[in-house]
PAZAPA-4460 file (N, C-alpha, C; in steps of 0.05 Angstrom, whole numbers, plus 32768, in hexadecimal, padded with zeros to 4 digits):
% residues 141
    n_x    n_y    n_z   ca_x   ca_y   ca_z    c_x    c_y    c_z   seq   type   mol
   76CD   7422   861B   76B1   7436   8626   769A   7435   8612     1      M     A
   7685   7435   8616   767A   7443   8604   7665   7469   8601     2      K     A
   7666   7464   85F6   765E   7490   85F2   7648   748C   8603     3      I     A
   763B   747A   85FE   761C   7484   8614   7627   747A   8630     4      D     A
   7635   7474   863A   7647   746D   8655   7645   7488   8659     5      D     A
   765C   749B   864D   765E   74B6   8648   7648   74BF   8656     6      V     A
   763B   74C0   8643   7625   74D0   8638   7614   74CD   865C     7      R     A
   760E   74BE   8664   75FB   74A8   867D   760D   74B4   8692     8      K     A
   7624   74B9   8695   7630   74C8   86A6   7625   74E8   86A5     9      Y     A
   762E   74F4   8693   7626   750F   869B   760F   751E   8693    10      F     A
   75FA   7504   868C   75DA   750F   8698   75DB   751D   86AE    11      E     A
   75F2   7513   86C0   75EE   7516   86E0   75FB   753E   86E4    12      G     A
   75FF   7549   86C9   760F   7562   86C2   75F4   7575   86C1    13      D     A
   75EC   7585   86D6   75D0   7596   86CE   75D8   75A3   86B8    14      R     A
   75EE   75B3   86BC   75F2   75CA   86AA   75FB   75C4   868F    15      Y     A
   7605   75AC   868E   7615   75A1   8671   75F3   75A3   8668    16      L     A
   75E7   7591   8670   75C9   758A   865B   75B6   759E   8661    17      T     A
   75B6   75B0   8672   75A5   75C9   866D   75AC   75D9   864F    18      M     A
   75CA   75D8   864D   75D6   75EC   8639   75CD   75DF   861D    19      T     A
   75C5   75C1   8620   75C1   75B2   860B   75E3   75AE   85FA    20      G     A
   75F3   75B1   860A   760E   75A0   85FB   7604   757C   85F9    21      V     A
   760C   7573   85E3   7612   7558   85E3   762A   7549   85E7    22      I     A
   7636   753A   85E9   7649   752C   85E7   7649   7514   85CE    23      V     A
   765E   7522   85BB   765D   750B   85A9   767A   74F8   85A3    24      E     A
   768C   7500   85B6   769F   74E2   85B1   76AE   74ED   85C3    25      E     A
   76BE   74D9   85D1   76C7   74DD   85F0   76E1   74C5   85F0    26      A     A
   76EF   74CD   85EF   770E   74B9   85FB   771F   74C5   8611    27      E     A
   7730   74B3   8617   773F   74BE   8631   7756   74D6   8629    28      D     A
   774A   74EC   8638   7757   750D   862E   7750   7512   8617    29      G     A
   7735   7511   8606   7732   7518   85F3   770C   751B   85F2    30      R     A
   76FE   7525   85E8   76E9   7529   85E9   76D9   753C   85D6    31      A     A
   76C8   753B   85CB   76B6   754D   85B3   76A6   7552   85B8    32      V     A
   7693   7561   85C3   767A   7576   85CC   7670   758C   85B3    33      C     A
   7657   7586   85B2   7649   759A   8597   762D   759F   85A9    34      T     A
   7625   75C6   85A0   760A   75CA   85B1   7602   75D9   8597    35      V     A
   75EB   75D5   858F   75DB   75D8   8579   75D7   7600   857C    36      D     A
   75D7   760F   8575   75DB   7626   8576   75C2   7638   856A    37      I     A
   75B0   7640   8589   7599   7642   8587   758B   765B   858E    38      V     A
   758F   7670   856E   758D   7692   856E   7578   769A   8588    39      P     A
   7561   7692   8594   7555   7699   85A0   755C   76A5   85BE    40      E     A
   756C   7683   85C5   757E   7683   85E0   7598   7685   85E0    41      N     A
   75A9   7689   85CA   75C8   7688   85C3   75D4   76A3   85BD    42      H     A
   75C9   76B0   85B2   75D0   76C5   85A9   75CF   76E9   85B7    43      F     A
   75E6   76F5   85BA   75E3   770C   85C5   75CE   7726   85BE    44      N     A
   75CD   7738   85BD   75C2   774D   85B2   75CF   775B   85A5    45      K     A
   75E8   774B   8593   75F5   7754   8581   75ED   7741   8563    46      G     A
   75E2   772F   856F   75D1   771A   8556   75EE   7707   8553    47      G     A
   7601   76FE   8569   7618   76EC   8560   7610   76CF   8576    48      V     A
   761F   76C4   8571   7618   76AD   858D   762A   76B6   85A2    49      V     A
   761E   76C0   85BD   7628   76C6   85DB   7641   76B9   85E1    50      Q     A
   765A   76C7   85E5   766E   76B9   85EF   766C   76A4   85FE    51      G     A
   7658   76A9   8616   7656   7690   862D   7649   766D   861F    52      G     A
   7643   767A   8605   763D   765F   85FE   7649   7650   85F6    53      V     A
   7662   765C   85EA   767A   7652   85E2   7694   7642   85F3    54      T     A
   768E   7654   860A   76A1   7649   8622   7697   763B   8637    55      Y     A
   767C   7634   8635   766B   7624   8648   766D   7602   8632    56      T     A
   766D   7605   8616   7677   75EB   8609   7693   75DB   8612    57      L     A
   76A9   75F9   860B   76C1   75EF   860B   76C3   75E4   862D    58      A     A
   76B5   75F0   8641   76BD   75E9   8656   76AF   75D0   865A    59      D     A
   7697   75CA   864E   7691   75AC   8656   769E   759A   8646    60      C     A
   76A5   7598   8632   76B8   758B   8620   76D3   7581   8632    61      T     A
   76DC   7597   863B   76F5   7597   864F   76E2   7586   865F    62      F     A
   76DA   7581   8664   76C3   7572   8682   76C8   7558   8679    63      A     A
   76BB   7551   8664   76B8   753A   865A   76DC   7528   8655    64      V     A
   76EA   7540   8643   7705   7531   863E   7711   7528   865C    65      A     A
   7714   753B   866B   7722   7536   8689   771A   7524   869B    66      S     A
   770C   751D   8694   76ED   750A   86A0   76E9   74EF   86A0    67      N     A
   76EB   74E7   868E   76EB   74D2   8676   76F9   74BE   8685    68      Y     A
   7714   74C4   8688   7723   74A7   869A   7721   7496   86BA    69      S     A
   770C   74B0   86C6   7707   74A9   86DC   76EB   7499   86E1    70      F     A
   76D9   749D   86C1   76C1   7495   86BC   76C8   7475   86B4    71      I     A
   76DA   746A   86A9   76E1   745A   8692   76EC   7442   86B0    72      D     A
   76FE   7455   86BF   7702   7443   86D4   76E8   7440   86EC    73      R     A
   76D0   7445   86EA   76C1   7447   86FF   76CA   7454   8711    74      G     A
   76DB   7468   8712   76E5   747B   872E   76D2   7494   872F    75      E     A
   76BC   7499   8726   76B3   74B2   872C   76A0   74BB   8743    76      T     A
   76A2   74A9   874F   76A7   74AD   8776   76BF   74B4   8784    77      D     A
   76D0   74B7   8775   76EE   74B2   8780   76F9   74C9   8774    78      R     A
   76F5   74DA   875F   7709   74E6   8755   76F8   74F9   8744    79      F     A
   76FF   7512   8741   76F5   752B   8727   7705   7539   8720    80      I     A
   7704   7544   8703   771B   7558   86FB   7704   7576   86F6    81      T     A
   770B   758A   8702   76FE   75A3   8702   771C   75B7   86F4    82      V     A
   7700   75C6   86E3   770F   75DD   86E3   771C   75EF   86F3    83      S     A
   773A   75F1   86EC   7750   760D   8701   774C   7626   86F6    84      Q     A
   7753   762A   86DD   7759   763B   86D4   7748   7639   86AE    85      S     A
   7744   764E   86AB   7748   7646   8686   773D   7666   8678    86      A     A
   774C   765A   8662   7754   7683   8655   7746   7677   8639    87      N     A
   7731   7688   862A   7724   767E   8614   7732   769E   85FF    88      I     A
   7732   7697   85EE   7739   76AC   85D7   771F   76A9   85C3    89      T     A
   7713   76B9   85BC   76F7   76BD   85A7   7709   76C1   8586    90      Y     A
   7703   76B1   8571   7708   76B9   8559   76F1   76C5   8548    91      F     A
   76E5   76B3   8547   76CC   76BB   8534   76AD   76BC   8543    92      S     A
   769B   76C5   853E   767D   76B3   8545   767F   76A2   852D    93      P     A
   7677   768F   8535   7668   767E   8528   7658   7683   8508    94      P     A
   7661   7672   84F8   764F   767E   84E2   7631   7666   84D8    95      K     A
   763A   7655   84E9   7627   7638   84DD   761A   7634   84FF    96      G     A
   7608   7623   84FD   75F1   760D   850F   75EE   760B   8526    97      K     A
   7612   75FE   852D   761E   75F7   8534   7637   75F2   8546    98      K     A
   763E   75F2   855C   7650   75F0   8571   7666   75DA   8571    99      L     A
   767B   75D9   856F   7683   75BE   856D   76A1   75C2   857C   100      I     A
   76A3   75AC   8599   76BC   75C1   85A4   76CE   759E   85A1   101      C     A
   76EC   759C   85A2   76F5   7589   85A7   7715   758E   85BE   102      T     A
   770C   7576   85D0   7725   757F   85E4   773B   756C   85E1   103      A     A
   7753   7574   85E2   7762   7562   85E9   7775   756C   8604   104      E     A
   777E   7552   860C   7799   755A   8620   77B6   755F   8613   105      A     A
   77C1   7574   861F   77D2   7582   8619   77EA   756D   8634   106      V     A
   77DC   7579   8644   77FE   756D   865A   77E7   755A   866F   107      S     A
   77DC   7549   867C   77D5   753B   8695   77EA   752E   86A8   108      R     A
   77E3   753C   86BD   77F5   752D   86D5   77E9   751F   86E6   109      G     A
   77F2   751E   8704   77DA   750A   8712   77C7   751C   871D   110      R     A
   77C4   752F   871E   77B2   7544   872D   77B4   7569   8715   111      V     A
   77C1   756D   8707   77C4   7582   86F0   77BE   757B   86DD   112      S     A
   77B6   758C   86CB   77AE   7581   86B2   77B3   759A   869E   113      S     A
   77AF   75A2   8681   77AD   75A9   8674   77A0   759F   865F   114      V     A
   7789   75AD   8651   777B   75AB   863E   7776   75C2   8623   115      Y     A
   7775   75BC   860D   7777   75CB   85F5   7753   75C9   85EF   116      R     A
   7742   75DB   85EF   7728   75D2   85E2   7728   75E2   85C0   117      M     A
   771F   75E1   85B0   771F   75F0   859B   7700   75ED   859A   118      E     A
   76F7   7601   8591   76D9   7605   857E   76D8   7611   856B   119      V     A
   76CB   75F9   855C   76C5   760C   8537   76A6   7606   853D   120      K     A
   7693   760D   851F   7676   7601   851D   7681   75F6   850A   121      D     A
   7667   75E7   84FE   766C   75D0   84EB   767C   75DF   84D2   122      E     A
   7676   75F3   84D1   7684   7601   84B0   769E   7604   84BE   123      L     A
   76B0   75F7   84CD   76CF   75FC   84D3   76D2   761A   84D4   124      D     A
   76C9   761B   84D6   76C8   7648   84EC   76D6   763C   84FD   125      T     A
   76E5   764C   850A   76F6   7647   851A   76EA   7661   8538   126      N     A
   76DA   765C   854D   76CF   7669   8555   76E8   766B   856F   127      V     A
   76F2   7661   8582   76F7   7660   8597   770E   764E   8599   128      A     A
   771E   7652   85AA   7736   7644   85B3   7735   7649   85D4   129      L     A
   7732   7631   85E6   773C   762F   85FE   7754   761E   860A   130      M     A
   7765   7627   861F   7773   7621   862C   776A   7616   864B   131      I     A
   7761   7606   8652   7757   7604   8672   7771   75F0   8682   132      G     A
   777C   75F8   8693   7786   75ED   86A7   7769   75D3   86BB   133      N     A
   7775   75C1   86C1   7762   75AD   86D7   776E   75A8   86E9   134      G     A
   775F   75A1   8703   776F   7596   8716   7754   757E   8727   135      Y     A
   7766   7568   8727   7760   7554   8735   7754   7550   8755   136      T     A
   7741   7553   8759   773C   7545   8778   7735   752A   877F   137      I     A
   7738   7527   8797   772E   750D   879D   7715   751B   87B1   138      E     A
   7705   7502   87A8   76E4   7511   87B9   76E7   74F9   87D0   139      L     A
   76DA   7513   87E6   76D3   7502   8801   76B3   74FC   8803   140      D     A
   76B4   74DE   87EF   768F   74DF   87EF   7691   74C3   8807   141      R     A
***
């Protein structure tokens, strides 16, 4: 599947597009997404990137990785994997101008999954680690 097909599908995700998340890579069980840091929009009162920006990027990257197989098989009208729970640990504010998140499947079952999302900046600063549990639901459409 081409990356353009994945990007086209996620154009329908209003939150992902509104926040500036860009899908860079996607394959079964793995994805890479980025967001450019915009100080006027992303900095908190302390002058560092707000944790919600990092969390949003990790959550969106999880969505791409965990739903890639449904897009590839043309089953997006039948199934979707959603976050059931997530735990994020912040290590350091980013030093660069871009956040980069890599999501990889740790465990995938028929309905439940676990993904690991590492967030860094383009200077390789370790920003955060998220572990997310996914739950696949069958859509009633």
